[in-house]
C-alpha positions in Angstrom: 25.1 12.4 10.0 22.7 9.8 8.8 22.0 9.9 5.1 20.3 8.1 2.3 22.5 5.9 0.2 21.7 5.4 -3.5 22.2 2.0 -5.0 21.5 1.3 -8.7 19.8 -2.0 -9.3 19.4 -3.4 -12.7 20.7 -0.4 -14.7 24.2 -1.8 -15.4 24.5 -5.4 -14.3 26.9 -5.8 -11.4 27.4 -2.1 -10.9 26.6 -0.3 -7.7 26.9 3.4 -7.0 26.7 5.2 -3.7 26.2 8.8 -2.9 24.8 10.9 -0.1 21.5 12.2 -1.2 19.9 13.9 1.6 20.7 14.7 5.2 17.7 14.5 7.5 17.1 17.2 10.1 18.8 15.5 13.0 20.5 12.2 13.0 19.0 8.8 12.5 20.2 6.0 14.7 19.8 3.7 11.7 20.2 4.5 8.0 18.2 4.4 4.8 19.3 3.1 1.5 17.6 4.4 -1.6 17.6 1.8 -4.4 17.0 2.8 -8.0 15.1 -0.3 -8.8 14.4 -1.4 -12.4 11.4 -3.6 -12.7 11.2 -6.1 -15.5 7.5 -6.9 -15.0 6.5 -3.2 -15.1 8.4 -2.5 -18.3 5.9 -1.8 -21.1 3.0 -1.4 -18.7 -0.3 -0.1 -20.2 0.0 3.4 -18.8 3.6 3.9 -19.9 4.6 4.5 -16.3 8.3 4.2 -15.4 9.8 0.8 -14.8 12.5 2.4 -12.8 11.2 2.9 -9.3 12.7 4.3 -6.0 12.8 1.8 -3.2 13.8 2.8 0.3 15.2 0.3 2.8 15.5 1.4 6.4 18.2 -0.5 8.4 17.9 -0.3 12.2 20.6 0.7 14.6 23.3 -1.9 14.9 22.7 -3.4 11.5 26.2 -2.5 10.3 27.8 -3.5 13.6 26.5 -7.1 13.8 27.3 -8.7 10.4 26.0 -12.1 11.3 22.6 -11.0 12.6 19.4 -11.3 10.5 16.3 -9.2 10.8 12.5 -9.4 10.2 11.2 -7.0 7.4 8.1 -4.9 7.3 7.0 -3.7 3.8 5.1 -0.4 3.9 2.8 0.5 1.0 1.0 3.8 0.3 -2.6 4.9 0.0 -4.3 6.1 -3.2 -2.4 9.0 -4.9 0.4 8.3 -2.4 3.9 8.4 -3.8 6.8 6.7 -1.9 8.8 9.9 -1.4 5.8 11.4 0.5 6.9 9.3 3.5 9.6 11.9 4.0 7.4 15.0 3.9 7.3 17.2 7.0 3.9 18.5 8.3 3.4 20.9 11.2 3.6 19.2 14.6 4.1 15.8 12.9 7.1 13.6 12.6 7.9 12.0 9.2 7.4 8.3 9.2 11.1 7.2 8.8 12.1 9.4 11.7 9.2 8.0 13.9 10.2 4.4 12.9 13.8 5.1 13.7 12.9 6.4 17.2 11.2 3.1 18.0 14.3 1.1 17.4 16.7 3.7 18.8 14.7 3.7 22.1 14.6 0.0 22.2 10.8 0.0 22.4 10.6 -2.5 19.5 12.7 -5.3 18.3 14.8 -4.2 15.3 13.6 -4.9 11.8 14.1 -3.6 8.3 11.4 -1.3 7.0 10.9 -1.3 3.2 9.1 1.6 1.5 7.7 0.4 -1.8 6.6 2.6 -4.8 3.5 1.4 -6.7 2.3 4.8 -8.2 0.5 4.8 -11.5 -0.6 7.6 -13.8 -4.1 7.0 -12.4 -2.9 7.5 -8.9 -2.4 4.0 -7.7 -2.3 0.3 -8.5 -4.2 -1.3 -5.6 -1.1 -3.6 -5.5 -2.8 -6.1 -7.9 -2.0 -7.4 -11.4 -4.3 -5.8 -13.9 -4.4 -5.3 -17.7 -5.4 -1.7 -17.0 -2.4 -0.7 -14.9 0.3 -3.4 -14.9 1.7 -6.2 -12.8 2.1 -4.5 -9.4 1.4 -7.5 -7.3 4.1 -9.5 -9.1 6.4 -6.5 -8.9 6.0 -6.4 -5.1 6.1 -10.1 -4.4 8.4 -11.5 -7.1 10.8 -8.7 -7.6 11.0 -6.4 -4.6 10.9 -9.0 -1.9 13.6 -11.3 -3.5 15.8 -8.2 -4.1 15.6 -7.2 -0.4 16.3 -10.8 0.7 19.3 -11.1 -1.6 20.9 -7.8 -0.7 20.1 -7.4 3.0 20.4 -9.7 6.0 16.7 -10.6 6.4 15.0 -13.6 8.0 13.5 -14.9 4.8 10.6 -17.0 6.1 7.1 -15.6 6.0 6.9 -15.8 9.8 9.4 -12.9 9.8 7.9 -10.7 7.0 5.0 -8.3 7.3 3.2 -5.7 5.3 1.4 -2.5 6.4 -0.5 0.4 4.8 -3.4 2.8 5.1 -6.5 3.1 2.9 -5.6 1.5 -0.5 -2.3 0.5 1.2 -4.4 -1.1 3.9 -6.3 -3.0 1.3 -3.0 -4.2 -0.2 -1.8 -5.2 3.3 -5.0 -7.3 3.7 -5.0 -9.1 0.4 -1.2 -9.7 -0.1 -0.8 -12.2 2.7 -4.0 -13.9 1.5 -2.5 -14.3 -2.0 1.1 -15.0 -0.9 1.2 -16.7 2.5 4.5 -18.1 1.4 5.9 -14.6 1.7 4.0 -12.7 4.4 3.2 -13.8 7.9 1.8 -10.5 9.3 -0.3 -7.5 8.3 -1.3 -4.1 9.6 -4.2 -2.3 7.9 -5.1 1.3 8.8 -8.6 2.2 7.5 -8.1 -0.3 4.7 -10.6 -0.5 1.8 -13.3 -3.0 2.4 -17.1 -3.5 2.7 -17.5 -2.2 -0.8 -21.2 -1.5 -0.7 -20.5 1.2 1.9 -17.1 2.6 0.8 -17.6 2.6 -2.9 -21.3 2.7 -3.9 -21.9 6.2 -2.4 -19.1 7.4 -4.7 -20.9 6.1 -7.8 -23.7 8.6 -7.6 -21.3 11.4 -7.1 -19.4 10.3 -10.1 -22.4 10.2 -12.3 -23.3 13.8 -11.4 -19.7 15.0 -12.1 -19.7 13.1 -15.4 -22.7 15.1 -16.7 -20.2 17.7 -17.7 -18.4 15.1 -19.9 -21.4 13.4 -21.6 -21.0 10.5 -19.2 -17.5 9.7 -20.6 -14.9 9.3 -17.9 -12.1 9.3 -20.5 -13.2 12.8 -21.6 -12.8 13.9 -18.0 -9.4 12.2 -18.0 -8.3 14.2 -21.0 -9.5 17.4 -19.4 -7.8 16.5 -16.1 -4.4 16.0 -17.8 -4.7 19.2 -19.7 -4.8 21.5 -16.6 -3.6 21.8 -13.1 -4.7 18.7 -11.2 -7.5 18.9 -8.6 -8.8 22.3 -9.7 -12.4 21.2 -10.5 -15.1 19.7 -8.3 -15.1 16.0 -8.7 -11.5 15.5 -9.7 -10.7 13.4 -6.6 -13.8 11.2 -7.0 -13.4 10.6 -10.7 -9.7 9.9 -10.4 -10.5 7.2 -7.8 -13.3 5.7 -10.0 -11.1 5.6 -13.1 -8.1 4.2 -11.3 -9.8 1.5 -9.3 -11.8 0.5 -12.4 -8.5 0.1 -14.2 -7.3 -2.1 -11.4 -10.4 -4.2 -10.9 -12.6 -4.1 -14.0 -10.4 -3.4 -17.0 -11.0 -5.2 -20.3 -8.2 -7.4 -21.6 -7.0 -4.5 -23.8 -6.6 -2.4 -20.7 -9.6 -0.2 -21.1 -11.1 0.7 -17.7 -14.8 -0.1 -17.4 -16.9 1.5 -14.6 -18.9 -0.8 -12.5 -22.0 1.4 -13.0 -23.8 3.1 -15.8 -22.1 6.6 -16.1 -25.5 8.3 -16.9 -27.8 6.6 -14.4 -25.6 5.0 -11.7 -27.3 1.6 -12.2 -24.8 -1.1 -11.3 -23.3 -3.2 -14.1 -23.5 -6.7 -12.5 -20.5 -8.3 -14.2 -18.1 -5.4 -13.6 -19.4 -4.8 -10.0 -18.9 -8.5 -9.3 -15.3 -8.1 -10.4 -14.9 -5.4 -7.7 -16.6 -7.5 -5.1 -14.2 -10.3 -5.8 -11.5 -8.1 -4.4 -13.4 -7.0 -1.2 -11.3 -8.2 1.7 -14.4 -8.7 3.8 -15.9 -11.1 1.3 -12.9 -13.1 0.4 -11.8 -14.1 3.9 -13.4 -17.6 3.6 -11.7 -18.2 0.3 -8.3 -17.6 2.0 -9.0 -19.1 5.4 -6.0 -21.3 5.5 -3.6 -18.5 4.6 -5.2 -16.2 7.2 -5.1 -18.8 10.0 -1.3 -19.1 9.4 -0.6 -15.4 10.1 1.4 -14.5 13.2 0.2 -10.9 13.4 -3.0 -9.0 12.4 -3.5 -5.3 13.2 -6.8 -3.6 12.2 -7.7 0.0 13.0 -9.7 2.9 11.7 -11.2 6.2 12.7 -14.8 6.2 13.9 -15.6 9.2 11.6 -14.1 7.7 8.5 -15.7 9.4 5.4 -15.7 6.1 3.5 -17.1 4.0 6.4 -13.9 2.1 6.7 -14.4 1.8 10.4 -17.3 -0.4 9.6 -15.2 -2.2 7.1 -12.6 -2.8 9.8 -15.3 -4.3 12.1 -16.6 -6.4 9.3 -13.1 -7.7 8.4 -12.5 -8.6 12.1 -15.8 -10.4 12.2 -15.0 -12.3 9.0 -11.7 -13.4 10.5 -13.5 -14.6 13.7 -15.8 -16.6 11.4 -12.9 -18.7 10.2 -11.5 -19.0 13.8 -8.9 -16.2 13.7 -9.4 -14.3 16.9 -5.9 -13.3 17.8 -6.3 -9.8 16.3 -5.2 -6.4 17.5 -8.3 -4.2 16.8 -9.0 -0.6 17.6 -11.4 2.1 16.6 -10.4 5.7 17.6 -11.8 9.2 17.2 -10.7 10.4 13.8 -11.7 10.7 10.2 -9.8 9.1 7.3 -7.1 11.7 7.4 -4.3 12.7 9.8 -4.0 9.2 11.3 -0.3 8.8 10.4 0.6 8.9 14.1 -0.8 5.3 14.2 1.8 3.9 11.9 4.6 3.5 14.4 2.1 1.7 16.7 1.5 -1.0 14.2 5.1 -1.2 13.3 6.0 -1.9 16.9 3.3 -4.6 16.9 4.6 -6.2 13.8 8.2 -6.0 14.9 7.3 -7.8 18.1 5.2 -10.5 16.5 7.7 -11.2 13.6 10.8 -11.2 15.8 12.6 -14.6 16.0 
């Protein structure tokens, strides 16, 4: 029976411990290691979030039988309020992502690769996979800690041509920007409804936030204190305000870590300096800045639902057009009939695409 295997990393130097944690319903053709990963760069982060993080490494069928073979790796990152163990959740009539990924390789419909599930949760619900004084050094954690650990402990092909990253929503944003910032590490990306075109995906939320903040005298930290004092998501506006607070902590925090909203919390008027800091992360806008890195990618997948509530289908089109503007036209692009939710069935499609493009 396939099982998760626990490995302790960084807790006692040189010590490893294995145990069967969880038997999946049915057998996996491959296997999954669960690493108890201690991050040095997340220690002492501004929110007091754990430096010990779960890291799941899926190993394809045959990995243990061919000790000389090396494999591409695809890193999978979660959307906002996503937590890494949610990948294993079961929903009616849906297959959990690890099981669906395993089926690809068991059937031989995709070249084998490692799939690495990375945790970047924060108390605010997410990190956007960037380094920020408001949340912590999550970009560094991913690129300079997790990637080297996987390469040192598993038989990966270590060049960027054989390493990809994929995600949805905020994870899709992270999948877009990470290869731009680190072309020395990542040679392929897949973004499902990734955050972009900020004037459409974010500005409509600003007005909603102002209305919700009337109950808190325009002070989002008063809302935060209230949110933490009760059952989460039991008041109108909780989802919107959590996103506003969390993304502000990622994109427009002061040096002391204080999140600053990109709009006046009483009127909704944009604060130009803070809003510009958000725009400086908009994947659509920053494509020309990272043209060389993007031209070097071996694989780009972009998709979104045509009824996406945050207009991320339009962001997908705008990102594709921005890529074409720098001469990158070898892009797998698709819009399909869906909202922002229940598009998890698309993930194995992009995994197959990345596995094919990143294979040696």
